[in-house]
N, C-alpha and C positions, 0 to 999 in steps of 0.2 A: 727527219727520220727519228724513230723512237726505238729504244732498246727494250726488249722484253725477254723474260725467261719463262718457259713453260715446260711441263713434262708431257710428252706425247707418246702414248703407248709404252709408258714406263721409262722413256729416255729423256733426260734433261736437254732442252734446246735453248740456246742463246742466240737471239736473232735481232736484226735491226730492220724495222719495217716503216712504211708510210703509215701514219696513224689512221688513214682512211681505209686501210685494208681490212676486209672482213675475214673472219676465221676460216670460212670455206676457201677463200682465195689464198690465204696463208698455207693451209693444208695442201691444196691441189697445186697451186702455181709455184710456191716457194719451196715446199717440202716434198713435192712429188707424190703425195698420198692421194691418188686419184680414185680410190674406192669411194670417197665421199663425193657424191654427185651434186652438180649445180643444176638445179631444175628451174624453178620459177624466179629465184632471186628476191622473193618477198615473203618467205616464211609460210607459204600456203601449201606446198606439195609434200614437204617432209623428206625429200630425197637427200638433203644435206645434213640430216640429223647425226650428231655425234654426242658423246657423253662428256660433260664438263663437270668435274667434281662430283661425279655420281648421278648427275641429272641429265636427261636427254634434252638437248637444245638444237634448234635449227641454226646451223652455223652460218647461214647467209644473213641472219639477223643479229649476229654478234660481231662486234669489232674485235680484231685480233688483240688489240691492247687490253680488252676486257678479260682476256685469258692470261694476262701476265700473272705469274706466280701460281698458276692453277694447273690442274691435271686434265688432260684431254685424252679420250680414247676414241679411236676411229675403227672402222670395220677391219682394217689391217691388223689391229691389235687384238682381235677376238681369238684367233687361233694361237695356241701355246705349244711350243716345242714340236711344231709340225702336225699337231692334232687339232682338228676343227673343234670349235665350241659346240656344245649340245644344240644350240639354236641353228647353227649352220648345218649340222648333220640332219636335223629334223626338217629344215627347209628343203634339203635335197630329197630326203625320203618321201615327203608329202607333196613334192612339186610346188613348193611355196613361192616359186619365182617363175616368171615366164620371160618377159623381155629384160628384166633386171633393173629397170629404171628405179623402182622403189626399194629394191632388196637391201642395199646397205643401210638406208635410213630406217627401214622396218626392223632390221636386225638390231640396230643400236637402240631404237626406241624400246623394243621388247627386252633387250638385255637390261637396260636401266629399270624397266618396269618389273621384270621378274626378280631382280636383285632386291627390290622393295616389297614385292608381292609374290612370294613363292608358291602360293596356292590359289591362282586366279580361276575365276569362272570363265566360261566362254564369253559372257557379257562383259566382264572386266577387260578381256583382251580386245574385244570389239571397240570398246571405249578408248583403250590405250592407243590403238592405231587409227583412231578417227581423224587425226590431223595429218594423215598420209594419203596421198593419191596413188593408187595402183591402176595404171592405165589398162592393164589386162583383166582386171576384175578378179584377181586371184585371192581376194580376201578370205573366203572360206578355207582355202588350203593353208594360208598364212596362220589363221587361228588354230587349225588342226596341228600345224607344226609347233606353234607356241605352247599348246596344251601338252604335247608330248615332251617338248624340251623342259617344261616345268616339272613334269613327272621325273624325268631323268636327273635334273638338277637336285630335286628333293631327295632322290635316292642316293645321290653322291654325298649329300650333306649328313646323312645318317651314319 
């Protein structure tokens, strides 16, 4: 067993884990944060995407011990004080989700992307989500939602 400390959604966690545990397993199985989905288990689908120190990562491809001393944000950490994040609101408004398989990973990828690129083009967003599989083919609605969220976020920053 290996002791780790990490901050998840703003809260410090001290855990003892098997060193073979992936970050997605730690989040879902140990911490009960089931918003992060386990899809392909090989980094191809993007459903397990979380933000690690400000960067979107596929948590099925990261060992939990690699998150030691770092900050993790999951989809459960997007809403603040009972208010949905602008991306979540835009996904609802633009029907950016259908079955929900890809939604948490898309939200986290786009959150990290918009944090670094507040004025994206449609093509920028298409490229940003290119590593994500949407089984329902809702990509155009996801891009519409992300464009609106970017406008809202920029408006709040002023």
